[in-house]
C-alpha positions as CSV (number, residue, x, y, z in Angstrom):
1,M,35.6,-49.9,-3.8
2,T,34.4,-46.3,-4.3
3,G,33.3,-44.7,-0.7
4,H,33.8,-47.7,1.2
5,R,36.5,-48.0,4.3
6,I,37.5,-51.2,5.2
7,A,38.4,-50.1,8.8
8,N,39.3,-47.5,10.9
9,C,42.2,-48.2,13.3
10,Y,43.5,-45.9,16.1
11,P,45.4,-46.6,19.3
12,I,43.8,-46.2,22.7
13,T,46.1,-46.2,26.2
14,L,44.6,-48.1,28.8
15,A,46.0,-48.0,32.2
16,G,49.5,-48.5,31.3
17,V,49.1,-50.7,28.2
18,P,49.8,-48.1,25.2
19,S,49.8,-50.8,22.5
20,H,46.5,-51.9,22.5
21,W,44.3,-50.6,18.9
22,T,40.6,-50.9,18.1
23,V,39.4,-51.5,15.3
24,S,36.1,-50.5,13.6
25,Y,34.8,-52.4,10.6
26,S,32.3,-50.6,8.2
27,V,31.5,-53.4,6.2
28,H,30.7,-56.9,7.3
29,M,32.4,-59.3,4.3
30,T,36.1,-59.2,3.8
31,T,37.3,-59.3,0.2
32,K,37.0,-63.3,0.1
33,G,33.5,-63.3,0.9
34,Q,33.5,-64.3,4.1
35,P,32.7,-62.7,7.5
36,G,35.5,-61.2,9.3
37,R,36.3,-62.7,13.0
38,V,38.5,-60.9,16.0
39,I,40.7,-63.0,18.0
40,R,42.6,-62.1,20.6
41,I,46.6,-63.4,20.3
42,D,49.6,-61.6,22.3
43,D,51.9,-59.9,19.8
44,E,55.2,-62.5,20.2
45,T,52.6,-65.2,19.8
46,W,51.2,-64.0,16.4
47,A,54.6,-63.1,15.5
48,D,56.2,-66.0,16.0
49,Y,53.0,-68.2,14.6
50,E,53.5,-66.0,11.0
51,K,56.9,-67.4,10.7
52,A,55.9,-70.9,11.3
53,C,53.1,-70.6,8.9
54,K,55.4,-69.2,6.3
55,E,57.9,-71.7,6.9
56,K,54.9,-73.9,6.4
57,G,54.2,-72.0,3.2
58,V,50.7,-70.9,4.4
59,A,49.3,-67.9,5.5
60,R,48.3,-67.3,9.1
61,A,44.1,-67.2,8.2
62,T,44.8,-70.2,5.8
63,D,46.2,-72.2,8.6
64,I,43.5,-70.9,11.0
65,R,40.8,-72.0,8.6
66,M,42.5,-75.1,8.1
67,Y,42.8,-75.6,11.9
68,V,38.8,-74.9,12.3
69,L,37.7,-77.2,9.6
70,R,39.6,-80.3,10.9
71,E,38.5,-79.6,14.2
72,V,34.7,-79.1,13.1
73,S,34.9,-82.3,10.7
74,A,36.3,-84.3,13.8
75,W,33.1,-82.7,15.8
76,R,30.7,-84.0,13.4
77,R,32.4,-87.4,12.6
78,W,31.8,-87.9,16.4
79,Q,28.0,-86.5,16.5
80,K,27.4,-89.0,14.1
81,T,29.1,-92.0,15.8
82,E,27.6,-90.4,19.1
83,A,24.1,-89.7,17.9
84,P,21.1,-91.8,19.6
85,K,20.1,-94.8,17.2
86,S,16.3,-94.0,16.5
């Protein structure tokens, strides 16, 4: 990846909350070819989620994608059954 920087990370201090970080991405796609997304989860929950995913033998990102796909699939099925019949 010559000349490309994936992310710039630097700490910021907010009124008494010194542990926050900002991330500035200079590319729009991840190495797997999918757009990156930002979610906000507290550190303790994120760490425990990693442990839970390791016990399942799956990465957190994969687990999140599987969850989202299940939710969207269920929603799409519901949309088809609830759509007005012409």
